[in-house]
C-alpha positions as CSV (number, residue, x, y, z in Angstrom):
1,X,-34.5,22.6,315.5
2,X,-35.9,22.4,319.1
3,X,-38.8,20.3,317.7
4,X,-36.3,17.9,316.1
5,X,-34.3,17.6,319.3
6,X,-37.5,16.9,321.2
7,X,-38.5,14.2,318.7
8,X,-35.0,12.6,319.1
9,X,-35.4,12.6,322.9
10,X,-38.8,11.0,322.5
11,X,-37.4,8.3,320.2
12,X,-34.5,7.6,322.6
13,X,-37.0,7.3,325.5
14,X,-39.2,5.1,323.5
15,X,-36.3,2.7,322.8
16,X,-35.5,2.5,326.5
17,X,-39.0,2.2,327.9
18,X,-40.4,-0.5,325.6
19,X,-39.2,-3.3,323.2
20,X,-39.1,-2.8,319.5
21,X,-42.5,-3.5,317.9
22,X,-42.4,-5.5,314.7
23,X,-44.9,-7.2,312.4
24,X,-43.7,-10.4,311.0
25,X,-45.2,-10.7,307.5
26,X,-45.0,-14.0,305.6
27,X,-47.1,-16.7,304.1
28,X,-44.5,-19.1,305.5
29,X,-45.9,-19.4,309.1
30,X,-47.5,-22.4,310.8
31,X,-51.1,-22.5,311.9
32,X,-53.3,-25.0,313.8
33,X,-54.3,-26.3,310.4
34,X,-50.7,-26.6,309.0
35,X,-48.5,-27.0,312.1
36,X,-45.2,-27.6,310.3
37,X,-45.7,-25.1,307.4
38,X,-42.9,-22.5,307.6
39,X,-41.8,-23.7,311.1
40,X,-38.3,-22.4,310.4
41,X,-39.7,-18.8,310.3
42,X,-41.6,-19.4,313.6
43,X,-38.5,-20.9,315.2
44,X,-36.4,-17.8,314.3
45,X,-39.1,-15.5,315.7
46,X,-39.4,-17.5,318.9
47,X,-35.6,-17.3,319.4
48,X,-35.8,-13.5,318.7
49,X,-38.6,-13.0,321.2
50,X,-36.7,-14.8,323.9
51,X,-34.3,-11.9,324.0
52,X,-37.0,-9.7,325.5
53,X,-36.0,-6.9,323.1
54,X,-38.8,-7.3,320.6
55,X,-42.6,-7.6,320.6
56,X,-44.2,-9.1,317.6
57,X,-47.6,-9.7,316.0
58,X,-47.7,-12.0,312.9
59,X,-49.7,-11.4,309.7
60,X,-49.5,-14.6,307.7
61,X,-51.8,-14.4,304.6
62,X,-53.4,-17.6,303.3
63,X,-54.8,-18.1,299.7
64,X,-58.6,-18.2,299.8
65,X,-60.2,-21.6,299.0
66,X,-63.9,-22.4,299.2
67,X,-63.9,-25.9,300.7
68,X,-62.5,-27.7,303.7
69,X,-63.1,-31.2,302.4
70,X,-60.2,-33.5,302.9
71,X,-60.2,-34.5,299.2
72,X,-58.8,-31.1,298.4
73,X,-55.6,-31.8,300.4
74,X,-53.4,-28.8,301.1
75,X,-56.0,-26.4,299.8
76,X,-58.5,-27.7,302.3
77,X,-56.0,-27.2,305.1
78,X,-55.6,-23.6,304.0
79,X,-59.3,-23.2,304.1
80,X,-59.4,-24.6,307.7
81,X,-56.8,-22.0,308.9
82,X,-58.5,-19.7,311.4
83,X,-58.7,-15.9,310.7
84,X,-56.8,-15.3,314.0
85,X,-55.1,-17.5,316.5
86,X,-52.5,-17.6,319.3
87,X,-49.4,-19.7,318.8
88,X,-46.9,-20.0,321.6
89,X,-48.2,-16.7,323.0
90,X,-47.9,-14.9,319.7
91,X,-50.9,-13.3,318.0
92,X,-51.3,-14.5,314.4
93,X,-53.7,-13.1,311.8
94,X,-54.4,-15.1,308.6
95,X,-56.1,-12.7,306.1
96,X,-57.3,-14.4,302.9
97,X,-56.1,-13.2,299.5
98,X,-57.3,-14.3,296.0
99,X,-54.8,-16.5,294.1
100,X,-56.1,-17.0,290.6
101,X,-55.0,-19.9,288.4
102,X,-52.4,-19.2,285.8
103,X,-52.2,-15.4,286.3
104,X,-52.0,-15.7,290.1
105,X,-48.2,-15.7,290.3
106,X,-48.0,-12.2,288.8
107,X,-51.0,-10.7,290.7
108,X,-50.2,-12.3,294.1
109,X,-48.2,-9.4,295.6
110,X,-51.0,-6.9,295.0
111,X,-53.7,-9.3,296.1
112,X,-51.8,-10.1,299.2
113,X,-51.1,-6.5,300.1
114,X,-54.8,-5.5,299.6
115,X,-56.0,-8.4,301.8
116,X,-53.4,-7.8,304.5
117,X,-53.7,-4.0,304.9
118,X,-56.8,-4.2,307.1
119,X,-55.0,-6.7,309.4
120,X,-52.1,-4.2,309.9
121,X,-54.5,-1.4,310.4
122,X,-56.4,-3.5,313.0
123,X,-53.1,-3.9,315.0
124,X,-52.7,-0.1,315.0
125,X,-56.3,0.5,316.1
126,X,-55.8,-2.0,318.9
127,X,-52.8,0.0,320.2
128,X,-49.9,-1.9,318.5
129,X,-48.4,0.9,316.4
130,X,-45.5,-1.2,315.1
131,X,-42.1,0.2,314.4
132,X,-41.3,-1.9,311.3
133,X,-42.3,-4.7,309.0
134,X,-40.2,-7.9,309.1
135,X,-41.0,-9.8,305.9
136,X,-39.9,-13.3,305.0
137,X,-39.5,-14.7,301.5
138,X,-39.0,-12.1,298.7
139,X,-41.8,-13.1,296.4
140,X,-44.7,-12.6,296.6
141,X,-44.4,-11.8,300.4
142,X,-41.6,-9.3,300.2
143,X,-43.1,-7.4,297.3
144,X,-46.5,-7.2,299.1
145,X,-44.6,-6.1,302.3
146,X,-42.9,-3.3,300.3
147,X,-46.4,-2.0,299.2
148,X,-47.6,-2.2,302.8
149,X,-44.5,-0.4,304.1
150,X,-45.2,2.5,301.6
151,X,-48.8,2.7,302.6
152,X,-48.2,2.7,306.4
153,X,-44.9,4.6,306.1
154,X,-42.9,2.0,308.1
155,X,-39.3,0.7,307.7
156,X,-39.0,-2.7,306.0
157,X,-36.7,-5.6,306.3
158,X,-37.0,-8.6,303.9
159,X,-35.4,-11.9,304.5
160,X,-34.5,-14.0,301.4
161,X,-34.6,-17.7,302.1
162,X,-33.8,-19.6,298.9
163,X,-36.0,-20.2,295.9
164,X,-37.3,-16.6,296.2
165,X,-33.9,-15.5,294.8
166,X,-32.4,-18.6,293.2
167,X,-35.5,-19.7,291.2
168,X,-38.4,-17.2,291.0
169,X,-36.3,-14.4,289.4
170,X,-36.1,-16.7,286.3
171,X,-39.6,-15.3,285.5
172,X,-39.4,-11.8,284.0
173,X,-42.2,-10.0,285.8
174,X,-41.6,-11.4,289.3
175,X,-37.9,-10.6,288.8
176,X,-38.8,-6.9,288.1
177,X,-41.0,-6.8,291.2
178,X,-38.4,-8.4,293.4
179,X,-35.8,-5.9,292.3
180,X,-38.3,-3.1,292.9
181,X,-38.9,-4.3,296.5
182,X,-35.2,-4.8,297.1
183,X,-34.6,-1.2,296.0
184,X,-37.0,0.1,298.6
185,X,-36.3,-2.2,301.6
186,X,-34.4,-0.6,304.4
187,X,-32.6,-3.9,304.9
188,X,-32.3,-7.1,302.9
189,X,-31.3,-10.2,304.9
190,X,-30.0,-13.4,303.4
191,X,-29.9,-16.7,305.3
192,X,-26.6,-17.4,303.4
193,X,-24.0,-15.3,301.7
194,X,-24.9,-16.7,298.3
195,X,-28.3,-15.1,298.4
196,X,-26.9,-11.7,299.5
197,X,-24.6,-11.9,296.5
198,X,-27.6,-12.0,294.2
199,X,-28.9,-8.8,295.7
200,X,-25.5,-7.2,295.5
201,X,-25.3,-8.1,291.8
202,X,-28.5,-6.1,291.3
203,X,-26.8,-3.0,292.7
204,X,-28.3,-3.0,296.2
205,X,-25.9,-1.1,298.5
206,X,-23.8,-3.1,300.9
207,X,-25.1,-1.0,303.8
208,X,-28.5,-2.5,303.3
209,X,-27.3,-6.1,303.0
210,X,-27.0,-8.5,305.9
211,X,-26.2,-12.2,306.2
212,X,-28.1,-13.8,309.2
213,X,-27.9,-17.5,309.0
214,X,-30.5,-19.8,310.5
215,X,-29.5,-21.5,313.8
216,X,-30.5,-24.8,315.2
217,X,-32.4,-25.6,318.3
218,X,-29.8,-27.5,320.3
219,X,-32.3,-28.6,322.9
220,X,-34.8,-30.1,320.5
221,X,-32.2,-31.6,318.3
222,X,-29.9,-33.6,320.5
223,X,-28.1,-37.0,320.1
224,X,-29.8,-40.2,321.1
225,X,-27.6,-43.3,321.0
226,X,-28.2,-44.8,317.5
227,X,-29.0,-48.3,318.8
228,X,-31.6,-46.8,321.2
229,X,-33.1,-44.6,318.4
230,X,-33.4,-47.6,316.1
231,X,-35.0,-49.8,318.7
232,X,-37.6,-47.0,319.4
233,X,-38.4,-46.8,315.7
234,X,-38.4,-50.5,315.1
235,X,-35.5,-50.4,312.7
236,X,-33.3,-53.5,312.5
237,X,-31.3,-52.8,309.4
238,X,-28.0,-51.0,309.1
239,X,-26.5,-48.8,307.8
240,X,-29.5,-46.4,307.8
241,X,-29.6,-43.6,305.2
242,X,-32.1,-40.7,305.8
243,X,-33.5,-38.1,303.3
244,X,-35.9,-35.5,304.8
245,X,-38.0,-33.0,302.9
246,X,-41.1,-32.3,300.8
247,X,-41.5,-34.9,298.1
248,X,-40.7,-32.7,295.1
249,X,-38.1,-33.1,292.4
250,X,-36.0,-30.2,293.8
251,X,-35.3,-32.1,297.0
252,X,-33.6,-35.0,295.1
253,X,-35.2,-37.9,296.9
254,X,-35.2,-39.7,293.5
255,X,-31.4,-39.4,293.4
256,X,-31.1,-41.0,296.8
257,X,-33.2,-43.9,295.6
258,X,-31.1,-44.1,292.5
259,X,-28.0,-44.4,294.6
260,X,-29.3,-47.4,296.5
261,X,-28.2,-50.2,294.0
262,X,-24.6,-49.1,294.3
263,X,-24.8,-48.7,298.1
264,X,-26.4,-52.1,298.5
265,X,-23.5,-53.8,296.6
266,X,-21.3,-52.7,299.5
267,X,-23.9,-52.8,302.3
268,X,-26.6,-55.4,301.5
269,X,-28.6,-54.5,304.7
270,X,-28.7,-50.8,304.1
271,X,-32.0,-49.0,304.3
272,X,-33.1,-45.7,303.0
273,X,-35.8,-43.8,305.0
274,X,-37.5,-40.9,303.2
275,X,-39.4,-38.5,305.6
276,X,-41.9,-36.2,304.0
277,X,-45.0,-35.9,301.9
278,X,-45.8,-34.4,298.5
279,X,-46.7,-34.9,294.9
280,X,-43.7,-37.1,294.0
281,X,-44.7,-40.0,296.3
282,X,-46.1,-42.4,293.6
283,X,-43.2,-41.6,291.3
284,X,-40.7,-42.4,294.0
285,X,-42.4,-45.6,294.9
286,X,-42.4,-46.6,291.2
287,X,-38.7,-45.7,290.9
288,X,-37.8,-47.9,293.8
289,X,-39.7,-50.8,292.3
290,X,-38.1,-50.3,288.9
291,X,-34.6,-50.4,290.4
292,X,-35.5,-53.5,292.5
293,X,-34.8,-51.7,295.8
294,X,-38.4,-51.3,297.1
295,X,-37.7,-53.6,300.0
296,X,-34.9,-51.4,301.2
297,X,-36.7,-48.0,300.8
298,X,-39.3,-46.7,303.2
299,X,-41.4,-43.6,302.8
300,X,-42.6,-42.6,306.2
301,X,-44.9,-39.7,305.2
302,X,-44.7,-36.4,307.0
303,X,-43.6,-36.5,310.7
304,X,-44.0,-34.0,313.5
305,X,-40.9,-31.8,313.8
306,X,-40.4,-32.7,317.5
307,X,-40.0,-36.4,316.6
308,X,-37.2,-35.8,314.0
309,X,-34.3,-36.0,316.5
310,X,-35.0,-39.7,317.0
311,X,-34.9,-40.3,313.2
312,X,-31.8,-38.2,312.7
313,X,-30.1,-40.1,315.6
314,X,-31.1,-43.5,314.1
315,X,-29.4,-42.6,310.8
316,X,-25.7,-43.2,309.9
317,X,-25.9,-40.4,307.3
318,X,-28.4,-37.7,306.2
319,X,-28.7,-37.2,302.5
320,X,-29.6,-33.8,301.0
321,X,-29.6,-34.0,297.2
322,X,-31.3,-30.7,296.5
323,X,-30.9,-28.6,293.4
324,X,-31.6,-25.4,295.3
325,X,-31.3,-24.4,298.9
326,X,-30.8,-21.2,300.8
327,X,-29.8,-22.5,304.2
328,X,-30.9,-26.1,304.6
329,X,-32.1,-26.5,308.2
330,X,-32.1,-30.3,308.0
331,X,-28.3,-30.3,307.7
332,X,-27.8,-28.6,311.1
333,X,-30.7,-30.5,312.7
334,X,-29.0,-33.8,311.7
335,X,-25.6,-32.7,312.8
336,X,-27.0,-31.5,316.1
337,X,-28.0,-35.1,316.6
338,X,-24.5,-36.2,315.8
339,X,-25.4,-37.5,312.3
340,X,-22.9,-36.7,309.4
341,X,-24.3,-35.6,306.1
342,X,-23.8,-36.0,302.3
343,X,-25.2,-33.0,300.4
344,X,-25.0,-31.4,296.9
345,X,-22.7,-28.4,296.7
346,X,-25.3,-25.8,295.9
347,X,-25.9,-22.2,297.1
348,X,-25.6,-21.9,300.9
349,X,-24.9,-25.6,301.6
350,X,-21.0,-25.2,301.6
351,X,-21.5,-22.5,304.3
352,X,-23.2,-25.1,306.4
353,X,-21.0,-28.1,305.7
354,X,-17.7,-26.3,305.9
355,X,-15.6,-29.3,307.2
356,X,-15.0,-32.8,306.1
357,X,-15.3,-33.8,309.7
358,X,-19.1,-33.5,309.5
359,X,-19.8,-34.9,306.0
360,X,-19.1,-34.7,302.3
361,X,-20.3,-32.3,299.5
362,X,-21.2,-33.9,296.2
363,X,-19.9,-32.0,293.2
364,X,-22.1,-33.8,290.6
365,X,-25.9,-33.9,291.4
366,X,-26.6,-37.4,290.2
367,X,-27.3,-40.8,291.7
368,X,-23.8,-41.9,290.8
369,X,-22.1,-38.9,292.5
370,X,-24.3,-39.4,295.5
371,X,-23.6,-43.1,295.7
372,X,-19.8,-42.6,295.5
373,X,-19.9,-40.1,298.5
374,X,-22.2,-42.4,300.5
375,X,-19.9,-45.4,300.1
376,X,-16.9,-43.2,300.9
377,X,-18.5,-41.8,304.1
378,X,-19.7,-45.2,305.3
379,X,-16.2,-46.6,304.8
380,X,-14.8,-43.9,307.1
381,X,-17.5,-43.0,309.6
382,X,-17.4,-39.6,311.3
383,X,-17.1,-39.2,315.0
384,X,-20.7,-38.4,316.1
385,X,-19.5,-36.4,319.1
386,X,-17.4,-34.2,316.9
387,X,-20.3,-33.7,314.5
388,X,-22.5,-32.5,317.5
389,X,-19.8,-30.1,318.7
390,X,-19.6,-28.6,315.2
391,X,-23.4,-28.0,315.2
392,X,-23.1,-26.3,318.6
393,X,-21.4,-23.5,316.9
394,X,-24.6,-22.7,315.1
395,X,-26.9,-21.7,317.9
396,X,-29.4,-18.9,317.6
397,X,-27.9,-16.3,320.0
398,X,-25.7,-14.5,317.4
399,X,-28.5,-14.3,314.7
400,X,-31.0,-13.0,317.3
401,X,-28.6,-10.3,318.5
402,X,-27.9,-9.3,314.9
403,X,-31.7,-8.9,314.4
404,X,-32.1,-6.9,317.6
405,X,-29.3,-4.5,316.5
406,X,-30.7,-4.1,313.0
407,X,-34.3,-3.6,314.1
408,X,-33.2,-1.1,316.9
409,X,-31.5,1.0,314.2
410,X,-34.5,0.8,311.9
411,X,-36.9,1.7,314.7
412,X,-34.8,4.8,315.7
413,X,-34.6,5.9,312.1
414,X,-38.4,5.6,311.5
415,X,-39.9,5.7,308.0
416,X,-36.9,5.6,305.6
417,X,-35.9,4.0,302.4
418,X,-39.2,2.0,302.3
419,X,-41.2,5.1,301.6
420,X,-38.7,6.8,299.3
421,X,-38.1,6.2,295.6
422,X,-34.7,4.7,295.2
423,X,-32.7,4.1,292.0
424,X,-31.2,0.8,293.1
425,X,-33.3,-2.2,292.3
426,X,-35.1,-0.6,289.3
427,X,-35.5,-3.1,286.4
């Protein structure tokens, strides 16, 4: 027993003399080649690092692709990602893993783990013997992290963010692997309570489940007088409706366009701005033409994150017509700029929009349901100052402290559930 007591004293001394050492593991992390990819994960990490209680290196795997030619689009940007870089003072490694067509989804966790293991070993060899792995997105990232945690005998936390638990488990084999990883993680974190409920339904013990919502950067996202914002952006029409997100069906931009004919009957000078890029661009343009509203709809393409405050401030309302969201950052970003929202009532969104003072939730995900709520909100505008004050209740301090407390406990415990076979989570 003297040896055990001495080990405990060493552990306590270690916790006092240096910060907790973590490896953030996720494919959702920006790079110089893809500066806005997974920026929400980077934001959470930067807020955590600002506490001074944690030191972190990032391992952000990238699918291997042979060409950097522009015509290959996103794949070319992946290929241009450097093997290692510094972002805002944080060391980031980007190991390549093989993602094969058709069967790649099922093999991705193993391929990712095999590719990432040398990067984690490199950190240890360089003197960064990390205390735990902080993984983001349950599949394939979290499953790969569970394999790595077993290999390196380190505690593991996995953060669920949305489609990793509300969409991907519809596929049988990924679902079994997700449940396997959840059964071995020392902690599972959900950005909203609805995601944690999924894990609870799989039999994961409450002691290992944590809700840690995303916050909002109240300095970056701040109100600009709407008239000044519109003047800066060259917008003369009003009211202004804004929809922000990747141009994919799940984000519901087509529903926002479909709502425009009804909105224009009440507000002939209304304009819809859609910020984002993606495979649905041509379809959205065609839909606007088909409905005869192409003159009132503008697709801006992707915009730098640090310019969005002006666009939010210029809008009378932000629209989020998604079919699935964990914790939608755009809602808080818009509200931090004083802009009310209209959003579909799905997953974590009611936890974000918990008051009619800041917007309306749409019960029916359709253009008709969206139009009715938009007309209702425009007829009774919300006080933008009150909307901003509501958003101020969602700063990062609480979430960062919850992470520090959890990671401190995991670091003190050392290798735990992540390296033991557990019954919970077995398929």
